[in-house]
C-alpha positions in Angstrom: -0.8 -0.8 15.0 -0.7 -3.4 12.8 -0.9 -4.5 9.1 -3.3 -6.6 8.3 -1.3 -9.1 6.7 0.2 -9.8 9.9 -3.1 -11.9 11.1 -4.2 -12.9 7.6 -3.7 -13.9 3.9 -6.2 -13.0 1.0 -7.5 -14.7 -2.0 -8.8 -12.5 -5.4 -10.9 -13.1 -8.5 -12.2 -10.5 -10.9 -14.9 -10.1 -13.1 -15.8 -7.3 -15.6 -15.9 -4.1 -13.1 -16.3 -6.4 -9.7 -12.9 -7.5 -7.7 -13.5 -10.2 -5.2 -10.9 -10.3 -2.6 -11.2 -12.6 0.7 -9.2 -12.5 3.9 -8.7 -15.1 5.8 -7.2 -15.2 9.2 -4.1 -17.6 9.9 -4.9 -18.3 13.3 -8.9 -19.5 13.8 -8.9 -17.1 17.3 -8.1 -13.7 14.9 -11.4 -14.5 13.5 -13.5 -12.2 15.9 -10.4 -9.3 15.6 -10.7 -9.3 11.9 -15.0 -9.1 12.3 -15.0 -6.3 14.3 -11.7 -4.4 12.7 -11.9 -5.3 9.2 -15.6 -3.3 7.8 -16.7 -2.8 4.7 -16.7 1.1 5.4 -13.1 0.7 6.7 -12.7 -1.5 2.9 -14.4 1.3 1.3 -12.0 4.0 2.8 -8.9 1.9 2.2 -10.2 2.1 -1.9 -11.8 5.0 -1.8 -9.4 6.4 -4.7 -10.5 4.1 -7.1 -13.7 1.6 -6.3 -16.7 3.9 -7.4 -19.3 1.8 -6.4 -20.5 0.4 -3.0 -18.0 -2.6 -0.9 -20.3 -5.3 0.6 -18.6 -7.8 3.3 -19.8 -11.6 3.6 -19.2 -12.9 6.9 -17.4 -17.3 6.5 -16.8 -18.3 10.2 -16.4 -21.4 9.5 -13.1 -20.8 7.5 -11.8 -17.8 9.6 -12.6 -15.1 6.4 -14.6 -12.4 5.7 -15.3 -11.6 1.5 -15.8 -8.1 0.0 -17.0 -7.3 -3.4 -16.1 -4.2 -4.6 -18.2 -2.9 -7.0 -16.7 -0.2 -9.9 -13.4 -1.5 -8.8 -11.1 -2.6 -11.9 -11.5 0.4 -15.0 -14.3 -0.3 -16.2 -13.1 -4.2 -16.5 -9.9 -5.9 -16.4 -9.8 -5.9 -20.3 -11.0 -2.5 -21.0 -8.3 -0.8 -18.2 -5.1 0.8 -18.7 -4.5 0.3 -14.9 -2.7 -3.0 -14.4 -2.2 -1.6 -10.7 -6.1 -2.2 -10.2 -6.6 -5.9 -11.1 -7.4 -7.9 -8.0 -3.6 -9.1 -6.9 -3.4 -6.2 -6.7 -5.9 -4.8 -4.6 -5.3 -7.8 -2.2 -2.2 -6.8 -1.7 -3.2 -3.1 -1.0 -5.8 -4.4 1.2 -3.4 -6.6 3.5 -1.1 -3.3 3.4 -4.0 -1.9 5.9 -3.6 -0.9 9.4 -5.8 -2.3 12.4 -5.2 -2.2 16.0 -2.7 -4.4 17.6 -4.6 -7.3 19.3 -4.8 -6.4 23.1 
């Protein structure tokens, strides 16, 4: 197993109670591996403790990126929540710690 951060970096944003996390490969050849192993279901399970809504994945093959939209992820909204660790930048760092299978 390896950490997602070994193949990709992330960018985030948040608006209201929705967090947006883009996972971008360092190498274009790793995009297919991410498609297979970084699914909406796996991201939902990774954040199961506090993401209350659905997780949707959007594929951006031209950028070698996956974009995840996490609804109900910010404790009611960034300006309403006292949980600083749930803001977008912290969520992206947590997602990059997700373990995925080693490349063959």
